[in-house]
C-alpha positions, 0 to 999 in steps of 0.5 A: 164705292165700287158699284158707284164707280162701275155706274159712273163708268158705264154712264161715261160709255153711254155719254151722251145720252141726249143733245148737248148744250155748247154754250158760247160765252160771246155774241154770235160772230165772236171768236168763242162762237165761231170755234164752237160751231166748228166743234159742235159739228165735229163733236156731233159727228164723233158722238152721234148726238147733237152738239147745240151752240147757244150764244149767252153773251153778257157781263163779259161772260159772267152770265154764261159762266155762272149758268154753266157752273150751276148746271148738272155735272153730267157732261150735257151742258158745256161752255167755250169760255175765254180769258175774259170770262174765266180769268179777267172777270175774276181778277176784276171782281173777286165777288163774281159768282164762280171760281174757274178752279172750284166751279168748273171741270177744265177739259182742255185749252183750245186756242190762243188769240194774240194781239199785235201792237199797231200804230197810226200811219202818222206815227213816225217810229218804224219799230218797237224801240222807236215807238218806245223812245217817241213815247218817252219823249212825250210823257203822257201825250201819246194815247192808246186805245182799248176795247174797254176798261179791263179789256185784254187790249187795255191790260196788255198795254198797261203791262207793256207800258209798265215794263217799258217805262212809258206814261201813255193816255188810255182811251177806252172804246166800246169794242175791238172794231171801234178801237181799230177805227180810232187808231186808223183815223188817228184819234188815238196813236196806238193800241193792242188789237186782235189780228183779224181786225187790223190784217188787211189794213196792216197788209195795205200799209194803213197801219204800222205793226211792231209786236205780237203779244204772245211768246211765239210768232203768229203764222198768220204775220210770221214776220212780226216779232214778239215782244219777248224777241224785242227786249221784254222776256217773258211777255206772253198775253193772249186770249185763251179760249177753253172748254169747261164743264160743271165741276163733279162732271165724271172724269171719264166723260171729261176724258172722252171730250178731251180726246174727241176735241183734240182730234177735231181741232187737228182736222185739216178743215178746222185747222185751216179756218183756225189759221185764217182767224189767227187763232193758235192751237193750244190743245194740250189736254186737261192737266195742262189746261188746269195748270194754265188756268192757275197761271192765267189767274195770276197773270191777269190779277197782276195786270189789273193791279198794274192797270189800276182798274177798279171794279165798278 
């Protein structure tokens, strides 16, 4: 056992011994992809080996997660997976071929991507409370869009509507861009959207904005209150992007990666780019990420039940 420990320690000191595959469980341009490319450059500088980003979209992150879970646990295959891949998929379908707490070494959370509740210009409500009153006065008539059934946008509104006692019509679209276009045109009256997709429209006065989905305000829209501030204590839903490795990856390798990532995310150019993309830093180490993952699984399991989403 002592010899094995010494061998693992020596291996961790030599890590990495070759190029590292950094799998982004998203298409090019998605949040995990953008963050992966920023990290890859910094980690390559720090470790002296290439960190090569590979985009593996498909099935909401299932394809990428299954590949990484089955890879050799030596730290040379890593993944940037978000709440969709790591929590929502499991909540939607308990038969997905992996489990976040069993099949991965959770290295650290990286960033949270909040959503904001926006409404079409034709909606007369000037505040969240007025929006709630309007929706209650027309049960089943006001509609909201989402990026698809079971998406974070859908689940956020389902939870919010349940908490507020609202009866609203859900209209799923194929992606966040289509969702925003539908709200802008008045095809649907409202929806929770990622900030980058609606920021210009909010600033131009083309969309009303009522609240942000996270427990803390966003530096990008500091004047927008949280749902918790407006009467919904504990409301905190976001897409959190984290860094994962296959289960069994040596703890020393995980620790080295966690430390390197913590340093990279706090460098000025990375921090500024994240702020421009409305990403909130969530890097608090491995132990905190494991605790968060347990909470995220519970959060989205409850949200899926609230939304009544059934796996096809």
